[in-house]
C-alpha positions in Angstrom: 5.1 3.7 -22.4 1.6 2.5 -21.3 1.6 0.5 -18.1 0.0 -2.6 -19.7 3.0 -2.7 -22.2 5.5 -2.4 -19.4 3.8 -5.2 -17.4 3.8 -7.4 -20.5 7.5 -6.8 -21.2 8.3 -7.9 -17.6 6.2 -11.0 -17.9 7.8 -12.0 -21.2 11.2 -11.6 -19.6 12.2 -8.8 -22.0 13.0 -6.1 -19.4 15.0 -8.5 -17.2 16.9 -9.5 -20.3 17.8 -5.9 -21.0 19.0 -5.5 -17.4 21.1 -8.7 -17.5 22.7 -8.2 -21.0 25.0 -5.5 -22.1 23.9 -5.9 -25.7 20.8 -5.1 -27.8 17.8 -7.5 -27.4 15.5 -8.2 -30.4 11.9 -8.1 -29.4 9.3 -9.9 -31.7 5.9 -8.5 -32.3 3.4 -8.8 -29.4 0.1 -8.4 -31.1 -2.2 -8.5 -28.0 -0.8 -5.2 -26.7 -0.1 -3.6 -30.2 3.7 -3.7 -29.9 5.5 -4.0 -33.2 8.8 -5.8 -33.7 11.7 -3.7 -32.4 15.2 -3.8 -30.8 16.2 -2.3 -27.5 19.3 -1.9 -25.4 19.8 -0.7 -21.8 22.1 2.3 -21.0 23.9 1.4 -17.9 26.9 2.4 -15.8 28.2 -0.5 -13.8 25.1 -1.9 -12.1 23.0 1.3 -12.5 20.4 1.3 -15.3 20.3 4.9 -16.6 17.7 4.4 -19.4 16.9 2.5 -22.6 17.0 3.0 -26.4 14.1 1.5 -28.3 14.2 1.2 -32.1 11.1 0.2 -34.1 11.7 -2.2 -37.0 10.8 -0.6 -40.4 10.5 -2.0 -43.9 13.5 -4.2 -43.5 14.8 -6.6 -40.8 17.5 -5.5 -38.4 21.0 -6.4 -39.5 24.1 -7.0 -37.5 25.3 -3.5 -38.5 22.1 -2.1 -36.9 22.9 -4.0 -33.7 26.4 -2.5 -33.6 25.1 1.0 -34.2 22.6 0.6 -31.4 25.3 -0.7 -29.0 27.6 2.2 -29.8 24.7 4.7 -29.3 24.1 3.2 -25.8 27.8 3.7 -24.9 27.8 7.3 -26.1 24.5 8.1 -24.2 26.1 7.1 -20.8 27.9 10.4 -20.3 24.8 12.6 -21.3 22.5 10.5 -19.1 25.0 10.7 -16.1 24.9 14.5 -16.4 21.1 14.4 -16.4 21.1 12.0 -13.4 23.4 14.3 -11.5 21.1 17.3 -12.0 18.1 15.1 -11.1 19.8 14.0 -7.9 20.5 17.6 -6.9 16.9 18.5 -7.5 15.8 15.4 -5.6 17.8 16.4 -2.5 16.0 19.8 -2.6 12.6 18.1 -3.0 13.3 15.7 -0.2 14.1 18.5 2.2 10.9 20.3 1.2 8.9 17.1 1.7 10.3 16.6 5.2 9.3 20.1 6.0 5.7 19.2 4.9 5.7 16.0 6.8 6.9 17.6 10.1 4.7 20.7 9.7 7.8 22.9 9.5 6.1 24.8 6.7 2.4 25.7 7.1 1.7 28.7 4.9 -0.4 27.4 2.1 0.6 30.1 -0.4 4.3 29.5 0.2 3.8 25.8 -0.4 1.8 26.3 -3.6 4.5 28.7 -5.0 7.2 26.1 -4.4 5.0 23.3 -6.0 4.5 25.5 -9.1 8.3 25.6 -9.6 8.4 21.8 -9.9 5.1 21.0 -11.5 3.7 22.9 -14.5 0.2 21.9 -13.4 0.0 22.1 -9.6 -1.5 18.9 -8.0 -5.2 19.3 -7.0 -5.1 16.9 -4.1 -2.7 14.3 -2.6 -2.4 11.8 0.2 0.6 10.4 2.1 1.3 6.7 1.6 3.6 4.8 4.0 5.2 1.6 3.0 7.0 -0.3 5.8 9.1 -3.5 5.4 10.1 -6.0 8.0 13.7 -5.3 7.3 15.8 -2.3 6.2 15.2 -1.2 2.6 18.5 -1.3 0.9 19.5 0.5 -2.3 18.4 -2.3 -4.6 15.0 -2.7 -3.0 14.5 1.1 -3.1 15.4 1.3 -6.8 12.9 -1.6 -7.6 10.2 0.2 -5.7 11.0 3.6 -7.3 10.7 1.9 -10.7 7.1 0.8 -9.9 6.2 4.3 -8.6 7.5 6.1 -11.7 5.9 3.7 -14.3 2.4 3.7 -12.7 -0.2 5.7 -14.6 -2.7 5.5 -11.8 -0.9 8.0 -9.5 1.7 10.7 -9.8 4.3 10.4 -7.0 5.0 14.0 -6.1 7.6 13.3 -3.4 9.2 10.3 -1.9 11.7 9.6 0.8 13.3 6.6 2.5 14.2 6.0 6.1 15.6 2.6 7.1 12.7 0.2 6.7 10.1 2.8 5.6 9.3 4.7 2.4 7.0 7.7 2.5 5.2 9.0 -0.7 3.0 12.0 -1.4 0.8 10.7 -4.2 -1.7 12.4 -6.4 -4.4 10.1 -7.9 -4.8 10.3 -11.6 -7.0 7.4 -12.9 -9.5 8.0 -11.3 -8.8 11.2 -9.5 -10.1 9.9 -6.2 -8.7 7.7 -3.5 -9.7 4.7 -5.6 -6.8 5.7 -8.0 -4.4 5.3 -5.0 -6.1 2.0 -4.0 -5.7 0.5 -7.5 -2.1 1.7 -7.6 -1.3 0.1 -4.2 -3.0 -3.2 -5.0 -0.9 -3.4 -8.3 2.2 -2.3 -6.5 2.1 -5.0 -3.8 1.4 -7.7 -6.5 4.1 -6.5 -8.9 6.6 -6.1 -6.1 6.3 -9.8 -5.3 5.9 -11.0 -8.9 8.9 -9.1 -10.3 11.3 -8.8 -7.4 10.1 -11.5 -5.0 9.5 -8.9 -2.2 6.9 -9.7 0.4 5.7 -8.6 3.8 5.2 -4.9 3.0 2.8 -3.1 5.3 0.8 -0.2 3.6 -1.1 2.7 5.1 -2.7 5.7 3.4 -3.8 9.0 5.0 -6.7 11.0 3.8 -6.7 12.9 0.5 -6.3 16.6 1.1 -6.6 19.6 -1.2 -4.6 21.7 1.3 -0.9 20.9 1.3 -0.4 22.3 4.7 -2.3 19.2 5.9 0.4 16.8 4.6 1.5 16.4 8.2 -1.9 15.1 9.2 -2.1 12.7 6.3 1.3 11.3 7.3 0.2 10.7 10.9 -3.0 9.0 9.6 -1.0 6.7 7.3 1.3 5.7 10.1 -1.7 5.0 12.3 -3.3 2.7 9.7 -0.1 0.5 9.9 -0.1 0.7 13.7 -3.7 -0.6 13.9 -3.3 -3.3 11.2 -0.4 -4.8 13.2 -2.6 -5.2 16.2 -5.6 -6.7 14.4 -6.5 -10.4 15.0 -5.4 -12.7 12.1 -9.0 -13.2 11.0 -9.5 -9.5 10.4 -8.8 -8.0 7.0 -6.2 -5.2 7.0 -7.2 -1.6 6.4 -5.7 0.6 3.7 -7.1 4.1 4.2 -7.4 6.0 7.5 -11.0 7.0 6.8 -12.0 3.3 6.6 -10.7 2.5 10.1 -14.1 3.2 11.6 -14.1 2.9 15.4 -10.5 1.6 15.3 -9.4 5.3 15.0 -10.3 5.7 18.6 -9.1 2.4 20.1 -5.8 3.7 21.6 -7.7 6.3 23.6 -10.4 3.7 24.6 -7.8 1.1 25.6 -6.0 3.7 27.7 -9.2 4.6 29.5 -10.1 1.0 30.0 -6.8 0.3 31.7 -7.1 3.3 33.9 -10.5 2.1 35.1 -9.3 -1.5 35.3 -12.6 -2.4 33.5 -13.7 -5.8 32.3 -17.1 -6.1 30.7 -19.2 -8.1 33.3 -21.2 -10.0 30.6 -18.0 -11.2 28.9 -16.5 -12.1 32.3 -19.7 -14.2 33.1 -19.4 -16.1 29.9 -15.6 -16.8 30.4 -16.2 -18.1 33.9 -19.0 -20.4 32.6 -16.8 -21.7 29.8 -14.0 -22.4 32.1 -16.2 -24.1 34.7 -18.2 -26.3 32.2 -15.7 -26.5 29.3 -18.0 -24.7 26.9 -17.3 -22.1 24.1 -20.1 -19.5 24.6 -17.7 -16.6 24.6 -16.1 -17.7 21.3 -19.5 -18.4 19.9 -20.7 -14.9 20.7 -17.6 -13.4 19.2 -18.0 -15.2 15.9 -21.7 -14.5 15.8 -21.1 -10.7 16.3 -18.4 -10.7 13.7 -20.8 -12.4 11.2 -23.2 -9.5 11.9 -25.7 -11.8 13.5 -25.9 -14.2 10.6 -26.7 -17.5 12.3 -25.8 -19.8 9.4 -22.5 -18.0 8.6 -21.5 -18.1 12.2 -22.3 -21.9 12.5 -20.3 -22.6 9.3 -17.3 -20.6 10.8 -17.5 -22.7 13.9 -18.2 -26.0 12.0 -21.3 -26.7 14.0 -25.0 -27.2 13.1 -27.1 -24.0 12.8 -29.5 -25.4 15.5 -26.5 -25.7 17.9 -25.5 -22.2 17.1 -29.1 -20.9 17.8 -29.2 -22.8 21.1 -25.9 -21.2 22.2 -27.0 -17.7 21.3 -30.3 -18.2 23.2 -28.4 -19.5 26.2 -26.1 -16.5 26.1 -29.0 -14.0 26.0 -30.5 -15.7 29.0 -27.2 -15.8 31.0 -26.1 -12.1 30.5 -29.6 -10.6 29.9 -28.6 -9.1 26.5 -30.7 -8.9 23.3 -28.2 -9.6 20.5 -30.8 -8.3 17.9 -30.6 -4.9 19.5 -28.1 -2.8 17.4 -26.7 -0.8 20.3 -26.2 -3.8 22.6 -24.7 -5.8 19.8 -22.3 -3.0 18.8 -21.3 -2.4 22.4 -20.4 -6.1 22.9 -18.4 -6.2 19.6 -16.5 -3.0 20.6 -15.6 -4.5 24.0 -14.4 -7.8 22.3 -12.4 -5.8 19.7 -10.7 -3.8 22.3 -9.7 -6.9 24.2 -8.3 -8.4 21.0 -6.1 -5.3 20.4 -4.8 -5.5 24.0 -3.7 -9.1 23.7 
């Protein structure tokens, strides 16, 4: 079923109604998505939804007899679907073990990996990336089922493997529409929104490693995805979070730089001069420089961010340049100062 149809059925309360009721639900025509009038029923065992039966309305309207037949069909389908589910769970255990071997680098021979993938996928994936989803609490069975539902109904990616560990879910995703990392970006943007809209789940941290054509590199993509989340959690609140490892820029190297900075017990002398001046005379030159650099030297934008007049902002920058003998129009000096400030923000 197309993704837009599934989304509409959720918004209209139809799928929630199928989950809540143990009887068929009549669904009127929804013209804007091309969905004709039909009736549907969920196939469930206790609280587990095993599947659905959808029946399109023909030349006549549904009768009460039709409703009874559909209800009976749902009851009879339980046993068959449970058998299918049992086989799927056994296969899933095998796939999870294989996935963990990829994540830990236990299996490195590319030909062996591809041979195994061909047994599970008629068309072997051309490229894939590891996606890590981390919650601020343990992901229970209900949360996991809700998330898995969104994975399997997405048409932007194909989730090749998935596994859960306490508060984290790890996926290996192949982008489909488009077949670039943008397919994964669109999927994750939709996923976060739908997770909150349908299930009320918030505070999910997301990180994605690089897209690799070699599946022996899954271990690397996993480490990159974890690192994205690690960096995002250390960013100041005014800094937008990253999604992909290759978009981190210099933040990829910050752990090493901070370690060296601590070993040298180094504080940038220009920033220290500004802090001492601010403390002595109750000024905000250091903060003004930080905002100015983050606004890429745009005087008006920086002034608006600080709620001061642009002339006041210009005066402060001129004063800063005089005090620390730095030309903030010089790309190298400007980048160096921004890097030092960014490292200090990550340390705090």
